[in-house]
N, CA, C and O of each residue as an XYZ file, in Angstrom:
868
protein
N      14.631     -4.077     -6.590
C      13.043     -3.586     -6.675
C      13.187     -2.197     -6.220
O      13.956     -1.738     -5.376
N      12.469     -1.726     -6.804
C      11.857     -0.033     -6.804
C      10.382     -0.047     -6.698
O       9.426     -0.463     -7.353
N      10.600      0.566     -5.627
C       8.914      1.465     -5.284
C       9.172      2.691     -4.989
O      10.251      3.034     -4.506
N       8.081      3.603     -5.281
C       7.998      4.627     -5.664
C       6.848      4.853     -5.011
O       6.113      3.868     -5.074
N       6.047      6.448     -3.944
C       4.901      6.828     -3.594
C       4.655      7.829     -4.372
O       5.467      8.694     -4.699
N       3.072      7.718     -4.830
C       2.861      9.420     -5.388
C       1.694      9.982     -4.803
O       0.796     10.573     -5.403
N       1.789      9.724     -3.429
C       0.112      9.825     -2.289
C      -0.587      9.191     -2.822
O      -0.761      8.603     -3.889
N      -1.368      9.549     -1.100
C      -2.518      8.534     -0.797
C      -1.777      7.320     -0.740
O      -0.687      7.178     -0.186
N      -2.717      6.079     -1.610
C      -2.411      4.612     -1.607
C      -1.536      4.392     -2.944
O      -1.013      3.285     -3.076
N      -1.382      5.154     -3.725
C      -0.725      5.276     -4.557
C       0.766      4.855     -5.009
O       1.639      5.695     -4.790
N       1.052      3.948     -5.462
C       2.329      3.111     -5.546
C       2.279      2.738     -7.084
O       1.314      2.520     -7.817
N       4.323      2.737     -7.447
C       4.491      2.239     -8.699
C       5.829      1.174     -7.797
O       6.756      1.489     -7.051
N       5.298     -0.250     -8.367
C       6.365     -1.140     -7.976
C       7.159     -1.953     -9.276
O       6.454     -2.615    -10.038
N       8.486     -1.889     -9.480
C       9.440     -2.113    -10.478
C      10.176     -3.584    -10.055
O      11.081     -3.833     -9.259
N       9.523     -4.276    -10.784
C       9.981     -5.560    -10.519
C      11.211     -6.380    -11.120
O      11.107     -6.482    -12.343
N      12.043     -6.829    -10.732
C      13.132     -7.193    -12.125
C      12.592     -8.862    -12.042
O      11.902     -9.436    -11.199
N      13.268     -9.368    -13.370
C      12.544    -10.687    -13.657
C      14.215    -11.694    -13.868
O      15.257    -11.126    -14.193
N      14.144    -12.910    -13.656
C      15.239    -13.737    -13.621
C      16.362    -13.122    -15.464
O      17.559    -12.932    -15.680
N      15.091    -13.031    -16.333
C      15.791    -12.969    -17.651
C      16.499    -11.284    -18.005
O      17.175    -10.846    -18.936
N      16.119    -10.873    -17.145
C      16.396     -9.332    -17.168
C      15.061     -8.408    -17.324
O      14.962     -7.182    -17.294
N      14.233     -9.247    -17.470
C      12.983     -7.820    -17.829
C      12.381     -7.412    -16.643
O      12.480     -8.004    -15.568
N      11.821     -6.497    -16.835
C      11.371     -5.531    -15.821
C       9.376     -5.627    -15.960
O       8.732     -5.736    -17.004
N       8.848     -5.541    -14.570
C       7.426     -5.779    -14.580
C       6.890     -4.649    -13.841
O       7.250     -4.461    -12.679
N       5.977     -3.806    -14.474
C       5.846     -2.360    -13.474
C       4.286     -2.717    -12.911
O       3.404     -3.308    -13.535
N       4.234     -2.247    -11.729
C       2.483     -2.482    -11.141
C       2.451     -1.163    -10.446
O       3.248     -0.516     -9.767
N       1.071     -0.988    -10.926
C       0.951      0.414    -10.252
C      -0.740     -0.165     -9.094
O      -1.588     -1.017     -9.360
N      -0.627      0.651     -7.999
C      -1.821      0.419     -6.828
C      -2.561      1.795     -6.911
O      -2.248      2.877     -6.415
N      -3.513      1.479     -7.594
C      -4.646      2.666     -6.276
C      -4.272      4.244     -6.994
O      -3.897      5.144     -6.242
N      -4.398      4.480     -8.401
C      -3.862      5.727     -9.382
C      -5.085      6.449     -8.840
O      -6.058      5.714     -9.014
N      -5.538      7.937     -8.075
C      -6.182      8.636     -8.073
C      -6.422      9.419     -8.914
O      -5.540      9.615     -9.751
N      -7.552     10.079     -9.008
C      -8.404     11.504     -9.347
C      -7.132     12.278     -8.958
O      -6.129     11.985     -8.307
N      -7.526     13.301     -9.560
C      -7.094     14.909     -9.246
C      -7.627     15.770     -8.626
O      -7.235     16.826     -8.128
N      -8.953     15.048     -8.701
C     -10.407     15.654     -7.756
C      -9.577     15.694     -6.361
O      -9.996     16.511     -5.541
N      -8.688     15.077     -6.066
C      -8.261     14.818     -4.375
C      -7.432     15.694     -4.453
O      -7.586     15.852     -3.242
N      -6.500     16.618     -4.769
C      -6.012     17.962     -5.124
C      -4.653     17.824     -5.538
O      -3.954     18.752     -5.945
N      -4.219     16.340     -5.393
C      -2.748     16.034     -6.008
C      -2.657     15.664     -7.222
O      -3.646     15.497     -7.937
N      -1.369     15.479     -7.627
C      -0.976     15.646     -9.093
C      -0.616     14.562     -9.097
O       0.184     14.242     -8.218
N      -1.220     13.163    -10.461
C      -0.333     12.223    -10.624
C       0.159     11.989    -11.540
O      -0.542     11.832    -12.539
N       1.866     11.829    -11.647
C       2.453     11.476    -12.864
C       2.396     10.920    -13.581
O       1.390     10.233    -13.399
N       3.083     10.530    -14.915
C       2.583      9.817    -16.028
C       2.978      8.133    -15.228
O       4.007      7.928    -14.585
N       2.089      7.288    -15.431
C       1.956      6.406    -14.952
C       1.807      5.099    -15.984
O       0.904      5.296    -16.798
N       2.470      3.822    -16.143
C       2.426      2.613    -16.819
C       2.661      1.884    -16.208
O       3.542      1.874    -15.348
N       1.662      0.789    -16.598
C       1.687     -0.260    -15.811
C       1.541     -1.902    -16.813
O       1.075     -2.018    -17.947
N       2.182     -3.126    -15.811
C       2.025     -4.441    -16.948
C       0.473     -4.734    -15.921
O      -0.648     -5.007    -16.350
N       0.810     -4.600    -14.812
C      -0.480     -4.867    -13.745
C      -0.985     -3.792    -12.949
O      -0.233     -3.196    -12.178
N      -2.562     -3.399    -13.103
C      -2.771     -2.413    -12.195
C      -4.043     -3.027    -11.000
O      -5.123     -3.517    -11.330
N      -3.628     -2.864     -9.820
C      -4.804     -3.144     -8.583
C      -4.988     -1.861     -7.968
O      -4.276     -0.890     -7.709
N      -6.537     -2.288     -7.784
C      -7.466     -1.204     -7.045
C      -7.786     -1.950     -5.712
O      -7.934     -3.172     -5.688
N      -7.879     -1.220     -4.690
C      -8.123     -1.927     -3.344
C      -9.924     -1.344     -3.853
O     -10.679     -2.307     -3.984
N     -10.366     -0.428     -4.031
C     -11.759     -0.355     -3.803
C     -12.444      0.627     -4.758
O     -11.576      0.869     -5.597
N     -13.547      1.319     -5.070
C     -14.282      1.693     -5.881
C     -14.232      3.185     -5.415
O     -15.241      3.889     -5.370
N     -12.986      3.609     -5.073
C     -13.378      5.675     -4.742
C     -12.196      6.008     -5.358
O     -11.110      5.454     -5.528
N     -12.892      7.474     -5.763
C     -12.136      8.551     -7.226
C     -11.273      8.473     -6.282
O     -11.078      7.294     -6.575
N     -10.328      8.692     -5.118
C      -9.002      8.825     -4.707
C      -8.178      7.502     -4.760
O      -7.087      7.421     -4.195
N      -8.835      6.270     -5.586
C      -8.018      5.172     -5.474
C      -8.304      3.996     -7.257
O      -7.668      3.070     -7.761
N      -9.402      4.647     -7.586
C      -9.449      3.893     -8.821
C      -9.642      4.915    -10.100
O     -10.722      5.245    -10.590
N      -8.248      5.358    -10.543
C      -8.544      6.085    -11.735
C      -7.795      5.794    -12.796
O      -6.822      6.365    -13.291
N      -8.536      4.567    -13.156
C      -7.281      3.390    -14.157
C      -7.380      4.211    -15.384
O      -6.941      3.552    -16.327
N      -7.698      5.144    -15.678
C      -7.670      5.717    -17.086
C      -6.593      6.669    -17.255
O      -6.213      7.125    -18.333
N      -5.936      7.047    -15.622
C      -4.402      7.397    -15.797
C      -3.401      6.714    -16.220
O      -2.394      7.335    -16.561
N      -3.420      5.672    -16.281
C      -2.387      4.497    -16.104
C      -2.488      3.847    -17.696
O      -3.583      3.509    -18.144
N      -1.217      3.711    -18.502
C      -1.242      3.781    -19.485
C      -0.583      2.320    -20.034
O      -0.537      1.893    -18.880
N      -0.185      1.504    -20.606
C      -0.018      0.379    -21.575
C      -0.801     -0.743    -21.243
O      -0.415     -1.906    -21.126
N      -2.118     -0.218    -21.078
C      -2.976     -1.483    -21.102
C      -2.776     -2.461    -20.067
O      -2.775     -3.675    -20.269
N      -2.591     -1.853    -18.850
C      -2.254     -3.275    -17.673
C      -3.455     -4.200    -17.829
O      -4.462     -4.009    -18.511
N      -3.083     -5.444    -16.909
C      -3.724     -6.643    -16.815
C      -4.783     -5.731    -15.338
O      -4.145     -4.736    -14.993
N      -5.648     -5.823    -14.799
C      -6.828     -4.906    -14.082
C      -7.073     -6.170    -13.154
O      -7.392     -7.295    -13.538
N      -6.828     -5.688    -11.670
C      -7.033     -6.397    -10.362
C      -8.004     -5.311     -9.631
O      -7.726     -4.194     -9.193
N      -9.349     -6.083     -9.651
C      -9.800     -5.120     -8.614
C     -10.527     -5.661     -7.671
O     -11.382     -4.932     -7.167
N     -10.409     -6.965     -7.208
C     -11.204     -7.433     -5.878
C     -10.654     -8.509     -5.353
O      -9.468     -8.568     -5.676
N     -11.083     -9.625     -4.506
C     -10.347    -10.864     -3.656
C     -10.192    -11.759     -4.902
O     -10.859    -11.801     -5.935
N      -8.884    -12.614     -4.414
C      -8.520    -13.294     -5.543
C      -7.228    -14.235     -5.498
O      -6.708    -14.343     -4.387
N      -6.671    -14.895     -6.509
C      -5.851    -15.168     -6.467
C      -4.963    -14.977     -8.309
O      -5.507    -15.401     -9.328
N      -4.142    -14.557     -8.306
C      -3.881    -14.093     -9.555
C      -2.299    -14.151     -9.925
O      -1.423    -13.960     -9.082
N      -2.034    -14.453    -11.358
C      -0.315    -14.820    -11.281
C      -0.719    -13.808    -13.249
O      -1.591    -13.901    -14.114
N       0.669    -12.892    -13.013
C       0.743    -12.697    -14.175
C       2.198    -12.251    -14.201
O       2.707    -11.861    -13.150
N       3.114    -12.292    -15.673
C       4.471    -12.303    -15.848
C       5.462    -12.660    -14.751
O       6.446    -11.975    -14.472
N       5.079    -13.901    -14.098
C       5.385    -14.375    -12.764
C       5.126    -13.185    -11.743
O       6.225    -13.121    -11.190
N       4.705    -12.664    -11.434
C       4.118    -12.124    -10.597
C       3.079    -12.571     -9.647
O       2.055    -12.674    -10.323
N       2.799    -12.918     -8.306
C       1.697    -13.724     -7.842
C       0.838    -12.927     -7.266
O       1.577    -12.240     -6.560
N      -0.249    -12.552     -7.090
C      -0.696    -11.619     -6.310
C      -1.992    -12.396     -5.682
O      -2.627    -13.186     -6.382
N      -2.383    -12.105     -4.203
C      -3.414    -12.337     -3.464
C      -4.300    -11.607     -3.493
O      -3.709    -10.664     -4.017
N      -5.505    -11.183     -3.315
C      -6.329    -10.080     -2.868
C      -7.603    -10.457     -1.848
O      -8.585    -11.106     -2.209
N      -7.430    -10.025     -0.759
C      -8.043    -10.583      0.800
C      -9.056     -9.871      1.197
O      -8.700     -8.841      1.770
N     -10.304    -10.034      1.106
C     -11.364     -9.452      1.537
C     -11.018     -8.519      2.951
O     -10.273     -8.977      3.818
N     -11.751     -6.944      3.096
C     -11.844     -6.454      3.778
C     -12.806     -5.182      4.151
O     -13.785     -5.057      3.416
N     -12.670     -4.352      5.059
C     -13.675     -3.701      5.190
C     -13.263     -2.236      4.975
O     -12.367     -2.048      5.798
N     -13.389     -1.545      4.551
C     -13.538     -0.017      4.580
C     -13.777      0.563      5.962
O     -13.322      1.707      5.941
N     -14.190      0.337      6.928
C     -14.682      0.698      8.091
C     -14.732      0.078      8.876
O     -14.478     -1.064      8.493
N     -15.023      0.140     10.355
C     -15.280     -0.933     11.328
C     -16.424     -1.184     11.942
O     -16.543     -1.392     13.150
N     -17.659     -1.168     10.789
C     -18.714     -1.285     10.731
C     -19.104     -2.478      9.843
O     -20.191     -2.353      9.279
N     -18.514     -3.455      9.646
C     -18.374     -4.520      8.502
C     -19.048     -4.083      7.335
O     -19.908     -4.716      6.724
N     -18.460     -2.597      6.979
C     -19.010     -2.144      5.540
C     -19.461     -1.168      5.317
O     -19.162     -0.377      4.423
N     -20.844     -1.039      6.706
C     -21.814     -0.538      6.335
C     -21.830      1.089      6.165
O     -22.707      1.807      5.683
N     -20.517      1.434      6.745
C     -20.735      2.943      5.769
C     -19.477      3.020      4.726
O     -19.336      4.191      4.373
N     -18.543      2.174      4.136
C     -17.876      2.640      3.584
C     -17.302      1.490      2.609
O     -16.434      1.699      1.761
N     -17.822      0.437      2.819
C     -17.592     -0.618      2.226
C     -16.887     -1.836      1.834
O     -16.205     -2.194      2.795
N     -16.743     -2.688      0.768
C     -15.435     -2.999      0.685
C     -14.171     -2.568      0.447
O     -14.099     -1.381      0.128
N     -12.751     -3.410      0.529
C     -11.502     -3.247      0.607
C     -10.918     -3.857      0.428
O     -11.069     -4.681      1.330
N      -9.912     -4.298     -0.412
C      -8.819     -5.616     -0.411
C      -7.604     -5.191     -0.439
O      -7.047     -4.247     -0.999
N      -7.280     -6.003      0.232
C      -5.798     -6.526      0.772
C      -5.127     -6.890     -0.295
O      -5.477     -8.002     -0.688
N      -4.355     -6.429     -0.882
C      -3.124     -7.181     -1.632
C      -1.635     -7.458     -1.120
O      -0.906     -6.533     -0.761
N      -1.182     -8.983     -1.110
C       0.080     -9.583     -1.150
C       0.571     -9.262     -2.630
O      -0.294     -9.027     -3.474
N       1.528     -9.246     -2.886
C       2.490     -9.215     -4.061
C       3.729     -9.964     -3.776
O       4.578     -9.711     -2.921
N       3.688    -11.034     -4.725
C       5.055    -11.813     -4.535
C       6.219    -11.508     -5.782
O       6.024    -11.935     -6.919
N       7.028    -10.987     -5.544
C       7.958    -10.583     -6.880
C       9.385    -10.479     -6.267
O       9.367    -10.101     -5.096
N      10.759    -10.756     -6.847
C      11.906    -10.856     -6.530
C      12.383    -11.431     -5.465
O      13.416    -10.961     -4.990
N      11.711    -12.663     -4.787
C      11.308    -13.424     -3.669
C      10.948    -12.980     -2.215
O      11.034    -13.534     -1.119
N      10.445    -11.573     -2.711
C       9.875    -11.031     -1.411
C       8.113    -10.855     -1.633
O       7.550    -11.066     -2.707
N       7.341    -10.374     -0.213
C       6.556    -10.734      0.154
C       5.827     -9.307      0.138
O       5.478     -9.207      1.314
N       5.375     -8.093     -0.546
C       4.650     -6.897      0.053
C       3.590     -7.052      0.392
O       3.095     -8.124      0.043
N       2.603     -5.989      1.318
C       1.345     -6.119      1.193
C       0.411     -4.881      1.495
O      -0.064     -4.616      2.599
N       0.284     -4.386      0.682
C      -0.851     -3.224      0.470
C      -2.121     -3.169      1.253
O      -3.075     -3.752      0.738
N      -2.286     -2.665      2.230
C      -3.501     -2.671      2.788
C      -4.410     -1.676      2.497
O      -5.062     -1.256      3.453
N      -4.650     -1.106      1.205
C      -5.771     -0.420      0.776
C      -6.238      0.842      1.757
O      -5.430      1.624      2.258
N      -7.845      0.914      1.967
C      -8.069      2.052      2.950
C      -9.005      1.238      3.973
O     -10.207      1.385      4.195
N      -8.001      0.253      4.579
C      -8.575     -0.691      5.781
C      -8.990      0.291      6.873
O      -8.495      1.314      7.347
N     -10.020     -0.376      7.069
C     -10.951      0.435      8.168
C     -11.070      0.046      9.707
O     -11.487      0.701     10.661
N     -10.494     -1.410      9.609
C     -11.356     -2.468     10.692
C      -9.985     -2.098     11.842
O      -8.816     -1.745     11.686
N     -11.134     -2.491     13.399
C     -10.303     -2.134     14.693
C      -8.775     -3.026     14.202
O      -7.700     -2.430     14.262
N      -8.836     -4.187     13.824
C      -7.558     -4.969     13.440
C      -7.893     -5.989     12.654
O      -8.965     -6.172     12.077
N      -6.865     -6.694     12.655
C      -7.116     -7.633     11.429
C      -7.440     -9.013     12.501
O      -7.108     -9.181     13.675
N      -8.483    -10.184     11.250
C      -8.863    -10.883     12.019
C      -8.151    -12.325     11.514
O      -7.727    -12.579     10.386
N      -8.156    -13.214     12.747
C      -7.230    -14.513     12.872
C      -6.954    -14.647     11.072
O      -5.851    -14.814     10.551
N      -8.701    -14.479     10.112
C      -8.596    -15.880      8.910
C      -7.605    -14.577      7.958
O      -6.973    -14.923      6.960
N      -7.602    -13.049      8.464
C      -7.334    -12.157      7.258
C      -5.364    -12.386      7.389
O      -4.530    -12.554      6.500
N      -5.216    -12.287      8.937
C      -3.961    -12.773      9.169
C      -3.144    -13.908      8.783
O      -1.940    -13.966      8.535
N      -3.943    -14.694      8.785
C      -3.336    -16.216      8.137
C      -3.169    -16.138      6.634
O      -2.284    -16.802      6.094
N      -3.830    -15.500      6.062
C      -4.139    -15.379      4.560
C      -2.965    -14.312      4.351
O      -2.511    -14.338      3.207
N      -2.382    -13.384      5.206
C      -1.806    -12.097      4.717
C       0.090    -12.960      5.099
O       1.110    -12.645      4.485
N       0.018    -13.978      6.190
C       1.373    -14.657      6.127
C       2.391    -13.717      6.654
O       2.323    -12.728      7.384
N       3.509    -14.436      5.956
C       4.694    -13.539      6.266
C       4.766    -12.199      5.210
O       4.327    -12.167      4.060
N       5.562    -10.929      6.070
C       5.108    -10.180      4.768
C       6.843     -9.476      4.948
O       7.237     -9.262      6.094
N       7.511     -9.251      4.091
C       8.568     -8.140      4.022
C       8.343     -6.782      3.922
O       9.027     -6.049      4.638
N       7.478     -6.269      3.139
C       7.459     -5.000      2.688
C       6.058     -4.657      3.635
O       5.419     -5.677      3.892
N       5.715     -3.899      3.967
C       4.006     -3.180      4.766
C       3.810     -1.719      4.077
O       4.387     -0.643      4.234
N       2.631     -2.200      3.159
C       2.234     -0.506      2.586
C       0.937     -0.522      3.613
O       0.272     -1.544      3.787
N       0.684      0.618      4.209
C      -0.224      0.774      5.442
C      -0.760      1.712      5.718
O       0.086      2.528      6.083
N      -2.078      2.257      5.784
C      -2.753      4.017      5.924
C      -2.328      4.084      7.936
O      -2.188      3.400      8.950
N      -2.298      5.489      7.371
C      -2.189      6.514      8.874
C      -2.767      7.350      9.464
O      -2.596      7.782     10.604
N      -3.719      7.693      8.433
C      -4.242      9.274      8.486
C      -5.643      9.078      9.101
O      -6.053     10.067      9.708
N      -6.385      8.107      9.073
C      -7.246      7.833     10.362
C      -8.598      8.654      9.445
O      -8.478      8.918      8.249
N      -9.776      8.960     10.202
C     -10.899      9.419      9.504
C     -11.625      8.434      8.955
O     -12.617      7.929      9.480
N     -10.915      7.986      7.350
C     -11.584      7.076      6.267
C     -10.769      5.553      6.342
O     -10.987      4.492      5.758
N      -9.610      6.013      7.459
C      -8.781      4.249      7.083
C      -8.704      4.503      8.751
O      -9.271      5.313      9.486
N      -7.691      3.377      9.004
C      -7.332      3.055     10.665
C      -6.220      4.368     11.262
O      -5.131      3.998     10.822
N      -6.065      5.229     11.764
C      -5.260      5.929     12.135
C      -3.834      5.691     12.894
O      -3.416      4.534     12.841
N      -3.162      6.496     13.482
C      -1.290      5.991     13.810
C      -1.721      4.864     14.806
O      -1.003      3.868     14.717
N      -2.542      4.798     15.567
C      -2.737      3.784     16.987
C      -3.425      2.501     15.973
O      -2.793      1.446     15.915
N      -4.528      2.616     15.310
C      -4.778      1.564     14.677
C      -3.758      1.080     13.419
O      -4.132      0.047     12.863
N      -2.780      1.564     13.009
C      -1.693      1.228     12.405
C      -0.517      0.442     13.288
O       0.038     -0.595     12.923
N      -0.353      0.896     14.072
C       0.574      0.508     14.935
C       0.040     -1.421     15.215
O       0.689     -2.459     15.088
N      -0.984     -1.237     15.508
C      -1.557     -2.302     16.094
C      -1.238     -3.641     14.703
O      -0.666     -4.722     14.845
N      -1.780     -3.115     13.572
C      -1.810     -3.949     12.507
C       0.157     -4.378     12.410
O       0.523     -5.540     12.238
N       0.943     -3.461     12.527
C       2.375     -3.426     12.477
C       2.468     -4.777     12.975
O       2.622     -5.876     12.442
N       2.283     -4.235     14.525
C       2.186     -5.592     15.576
C       1.725     -7.160     15.260
O       2.236     -8.189     15.703
N       0.644     -7.021     14.393
C      -0.066     -7.711     14.120
C       0.923     -8.974     13.086
O       1.268    -10.104     13.434
N       1.210     -8.173     11.587
C       1.946     -8.755     10.802
C       3.556     -8.881     11.260
O       4.172     -9.858     10.837
N       4.179     -8.009     12.029
C       5.567     -7.927     11.912
C       6.383     -7.791     10.816
O       7.351     -8.551     10.849
N       6.322     -7.163      9.973
C       7.050     -6.888      8.458
C       8.478     -6.580      8.580
O       8.801     -6.207      9.708
N       9.096     -6.619      8.006
C      10.120     -6.199      7.675
C      10.701     -4.646      7.715
O      11.783     -4.364      8.230
N       9.695     -3.554      7.009
C      10.128     -2.492      6.326
C       8.016     -2.104      6.360
O       6.939     -2.559      5.976
N       8.395     -1.414      6.821
C       7.355     -0.324      6.721
C       6.766      0.900      6.012
O       7.306      1.953      6.349
N       5.933      0.990      5.246
C       5.909      2.251      4.374
C       4.751      2.800      4.895
O       3.895      1.942      5.110
N       4.346      4.208      5.241
C       3.245      4.688      5.989
C       2.359      5.126      4.303
O       3.072      5.108      3.299
N       1.096      5.427      4.171
C       0.585      6.126      3.785
C      -0.548      6.654      3.428
O      -1.144      6.858      4.485
N      -1.099      6.945      2.685
C      -2.637      7.939      2.876
C      -2.745      8.534      4.339
O      -3.453      8.196      5.288
N      -1.745      9.597      4.189
C      -1.634     10.914      5.206
C      -2.032     12.314      4.332
O      -2.206     12.505      3.128
N      -2.098     13.323      5.683
C      -1.994     14.951      4.783
C      -0.679     14.880      3.957
O       0.426     14.357      4.104
N      -1.185     15.501      3.197
C       0.323     16.102      2.548
C      -0.674     17.263      2.006
O      -1.899     17.305      1.897
N       0.728     18.517      1.609
C       0.075     19.573      0.497
C      -0.855     19.387     -0.504
O      -0.829     18.449     -1.302
N      -1.585     20.170     -0.476
C      -2.662     20.392     -1.534
C      -3.938     18.923     -1.942
O      -4.763     18.711     -2.831
N      -3.369     18.070     -0.482
C      -4.542     17.205     -0.307
C      -5.898     17.672      0.069
O      -5.958     18.235      1.162
N      -6.860     17.572     -0.520
C      -8.325     18.151     -0.573
C      -9.447     17.520      0.628
O     -10.477     17.993      1.110
N      -8.591     16.019      0.880
C      -9.161     15.303      1.827
C      -8.323     15.380      3.434
O      -7.158     14.998      3.545
N      -8.968     15.824      4.382
C      -8.524     16.383      5.238
C      -8.052     15.090      6.417
O      -9.001     14.694      7.094
N      -7.034     14.590      6.634
C      -6.729     13.358      7.370
C      -5.270     13.521      8.306
O      -4.273     14.202      8.067
N      -5.482     12.892      9.102
C      -3.519     13.397      9.834
C      -2.821     13.135      9.173
O      -2.769     12.376      8.205
N      -2.074     13.885      9.744
C      -0.277     14.015      9.337
C       0.358     12.766      9.542
O      -0.092     11.865     10.249
N       1.736     12.731      8.712
C       2.477     11.820      9.252
C       3.055     11.588     10.890
O       3.444     10.518     11.358
N       2.989     12.895     11.587
C       3.823     12.954     12.225
C       3.259     12.008     13.815
O       3.935     11.561     14.741
N       1.762     11.991     13.571
C       1.096     11.353     14.644
C       1.597      9.853     14.941
O       1.878      9.380     16.042
N       1.648      9.099     13.438
C       2.311      7.729     13.414
C       3.321      7.804     13.570
O       3.562      7.001     14.471
N       4.713      8.550     13.111
C       5.889      8.908     13.641
C       6.070      8.752     15.379
O       7.028      8.150     15.864
N       4.984      9.399     16.219
C       5.392      9.643     17.480
C       4.740      8.344     17.933
O       5.494      7.668     18.632
N       3.610      7.851     17.731
C       3.161      6.479     17.975
C       3.848      5.386     18.019
O       3.793      4.567     18.936
N       4.727      5.289     16.754
C       6.301      4.530     16.926
C       7.034      5.034     17.073
O       7.887      4.872     16.200
N       7.400      6.004     18.151
C       8.259      6.156     19.328
C       9.800      6.583     18.188
O      10.960      6.240     18.411
N       9.378      7.266     17.200
C      10.534      7.483     16.306
C       9.637      9.387     16.158
O       8.484      9.787     16.003
N      11.079     10.067     16.331
C      10.478     11.858     16.144
C      10.748     11.836     14.804
O       9.678     11.698     14.211
N      11.470     11.891     14.207
C      11.355     12.430     12.350
C      12.051     11.193     11.948
O      12.618     10.333     12.622
N      11.836     11.340     10.484
C      12.026     10.181      9.013
C      12.694     10.911      7.962
O      12.263     12.049      8.147
N      13.044     10.937      7.520
C      13.901     11.443      6.443
C      13.214     10.972      5.278
O      13.311      9.749      5.180
N      12.538     11.525      4.337
C      11.812     10.999      3.640
C      12.963     10.904      1.960
O      13.604     11.868      1.543
N      12.934      9.439      1.256
C      13.097      8.784      0.513
C      12.731      8.885     -0.870
O      11.752      8.155     -1.025
N      13.059      9.463     -1.997
C      12.553      9.520     -3.479
C      11.762      8.073     -3.725
O      10.557      8.063     -3.977
N      12.518      6.903     -3.632
C      12.229      5.760     -3.827
C      13.019      4.595     -2.499
O      13.893      4.718     -1.640
N      12.280      3.708     -2.886
C      12.980      2.456     -1.583
C      13.637      1.966     -2.871
O      13.190      2.426     -3.922
N      14.529      1.190     -2.917
C      15.741      0.512     -3.784
C      15.921     -1.060     -2.669
O      16.483     -0.976     -1.577
N      15.331     -2.418     -3.209
C      15.808     -3.015     -2.191
C      15.933     -4.629     -3.001
O      15.447     -5.023     -4.062
N      16.422     -5.015     -2.428
C      16.825     -6.652     -2.658
C      16.166     -7.714     -1.263
O      16.051     -7.228     -0.138
N      15.929     -8.620     -1.447
C      15.628     -9.986     -0.689
C      17.302     -9.639      0.713
O      17.264     -9.561      1.941
N      18.275     -9.548     -0.068
C      19.378     -9.730      0.782
C      19.644     -8.413      1.808
O      20.364     -8.480      2.804
N      18.922     -7.204      1.369
C      19.075     -6.198      2.114
C      17.892     -6.007      3.208
O      17.797     -4.960      3.847
N      17.069     -7.003      3.364
C      15.743     -6.366      4.071
C      16.380     -6.859      5.787
O      17.123     -7.784      6.113
N      15.834     -5.989      6.452
C      16.424     -5.473      8.214
C      16.012     -7.077      8.610
O      15.043     -7.744      8.245
N      16.956     -7.361      9.354
C      16.951     -8.960     10.045
C      16.270     -8.709     11.283
O      15.452     -9.558     11.638
N      16.472     -7.608     12.073
C      16.104     -7.170     13.494
C      14.635     -6.674     13.730
O      13.622     -7.369     13.654
N      14.731     -5.084     14.086
C      13.476     -4.462     14.239
C      13.052     -4.553     12.921
O      13.672     -5.011     11.961
N      11.632     -3.945     12.973
C      10.637     -3.163     11.881
C      11.567     -2.025     11.891
O      12.129     -1.581     12.892
N      11.736     -1.382     10.099
C      12.260     -0.033      9.879
C      10.735      0.501      9.525
O       9.766     -0.149      9.134
N      10.856      1.815      9.781
C      10.062      2.405      9.213
C      10.542      3.540      8.099
O      11.339      4.440      8.365
N       9.913      3.336      6.797
C      10.377      3.746      5.619
C       9.554      4.948      4.967
O       8.387      4.757      4.627
N      10.266      6.387      4.767
C       8.862      6.992      4.659
C       9.474      7.976      2.615
O      10.516      8.586      2.377
N       8.739      7.794      2.024
C       9.033      7.810      0.877
C       8.433      9.484      1.073
O       7.864      9.981      2.046
N       8.733      9.979      0.010
C       8.168     11.524     -0.645
C       7.784     11.044     -1.972
O       8.302     10.152     -2.643
N       6.199     12.232     -2.381
C       5.438     11.715     -3.075
C       6.145     13.036     -4.200
O       5.743     13.140     -5.359
């Protein structure tokens, strides 16, 4: 499996199938109004966590993807996806509305993309629905989502094998949120060398402590 991050909450995941075929998944493509440039993207499956301009630029993704934009259970090209309802804020959606957490099952691994999760912590019902997670994509920038401390709390609740931080300040981003440094400090990690992508197989997942994997946008 290849995982690429393009800034904000936008990821492209390329999963291999048993027959040698590949399935491309794109999550939360943003409008360039956000200040970042989106590369040319194609997908078989497109996930949108909520309807804000920095997450829902579906026209930017080619190949006429199968669109998933809300809670429910889905299957496409042997990829299983579960959308779990959540809130974009800690006021039960009164400030910024709904958000969908997505669980993606591919290559015998379970991935969780938190979207713009803004609640103080996961509820018992959400946590049960999420289950065991290998790779967690979690917002850390605060203001519009959970911040570093909130992300640390969610990570402690889920206990994933790998954490990929997202939705933090980048050069050019017009949305003012915290940088990555606050999250790394909260997690007791001084630095992290960004990688252009995460290439991972189930057998390569860390077995002991949770690993923080920073990707370059």
